[in-house]
Residue, then its C-alpha position, 0 to 999 in steps of 0.5 A: m602110297r604116292s609122295s613126292a619129293l617135298a623139302g618139308v611140311l608146313f602147318a599153321c597152328t595156334g600163335c604160330s608156324y612151324v616146319l616139319p621137314f623131310d630126312d628122306d631125300f629120295s636119293d634113290g630115284k624113287t618117287t613112290h612108295d608101295e610099302p608104308c613111308a619109310f621117311s620121318f619128321e625131325a622136332e618141329t621148329r616154332f615161329p612166333t606170329a603175331g596171333y592166331t594163325q588161319d592159314v599159310a603160304i609159301a612164296d618169295f616176297d624179298d627177291d632173295s631166291q629164298l621162300d618166306l610165308v605168309v600167314a592169315m592172322f587174328d589177335p583178338d586181344a589187340d582186335a587186328t587182324g590181316p597177313e602176316i609176313l615172315l622172311g626166311n633166310g634159307k635154312g629153314e628159319f622165319e622170322s616176322w617182317h611185315q603185317l596188315s592189320k584190318f579191324t572188325l573182320i577176320a582174315r580166313s584165307v591166304a594165297t599167294a601168285d604174282i596178280n599184277g604182272d610185275k614178277r614179284a610174288d602177291i598175296a589175296v586174302s579172304y576176311q569174314n565177320v566174327d558173327p557167323s550168321e553175319s554176311a559181312g566180309s572181303f577179298d582183299t589183293e595187296l602188292g608185293d614190292g620186292t622188299g617184303d613189304l606190301d602195298s594195297g590192292q583191291i578190296f572187294t565185298v565178299p560175304q564171309a570169304g573163305d577158301i581161295a584159288l589162285g591161277d590162270f583160268n582162262g590161259d591169257g598169262r595172267n593170274d585170277a583169282a576164286v573165292i568161296a563166299t558163303e550168305s546167311v538168308d533167314q539163318v541159312a547159309d548160301e555158298k557161292l563161288y566169286v571168281f574174278m578175271n585178270q584184266s590187262d592192266g593186271s588188276l582183278g575185275m568185277p567176280t563171276i558168281y556161281d550159285k550153290n545150286e549150280l555147284d551142288n550143295t555147301m562149297n568148303a574148300i577150293t584148289a587149282g591145277d591143270v587137271n587136263l593139260d591144256g595149259r589153263m588152270d582149272l578149279a576143284v571144289s569140294h562140298w560138305g554133305s555131298s560125295s562129289i568134287h566138282v571140276m570147272l575146267g579153264a576155258a578162254d572166258g574162264p572156267s566152265y560150267p563144273r563137272a562132278v568127279e569121283p565120288a568123295a564122301y562128304a569132303r572137307h579139303a581138296v587138294a591137287t597134287s601128282a608126282r606124275r605129270v598130270p595133276d590128281i585130287a584128293a580131298 
């Protein structure tokens, strides 16, 4: 089992977010364990959110060098949904600071990176319709201002937008975006991958759309990492109902045609991780 020296694991749950810190700091210099891991989790600390949480990401949104949280939130009682920022104090404690509401849709996934090139953390949020048989949805960017607040960015129509990955796919120094979309055609799900390349002005351009048939079966999760060490972020896409994961290598004009990698029976989520310099993929 390969484990890197992490400060803790962050979970999103119904109505709250909580952190489980590690109490093994790997002070012996080892970053791998051949035997079952000796570390354990401390009791979780729960932090209230404005509604049910669907996804969570970590970044410094108020430029105080302390990591903060952003969750994709849905409040069914208020019929409100969107990103909510919880500011951290550097001691593992978080307090709700800022939230945006978007009605009629449900915030599904959230990711963070510097999208507009101002050296501040921005966020990308995907939204889905309450009724999965409907194709309504959107992919939005919200721009961090360095105080913990968010300014409106761009809104793209993306049917039933789902999992998000952000990264520099073409090596131009600007972060791009990829999001999984699901259209309902005659009540049959038709998944596509939308890839948005960053433009010279820091905005995202119109998407390149990869059809499900190009990527082999149902897409349900995506992650980014430089798997071939060429300085460009690559994409790994997992599929439900297919014993494969596809890797799309970053290229000068964006991610290239996908290649299948090691079988992963009924993969449900893709994660790029490694204790070494070369990222591995876990599904």
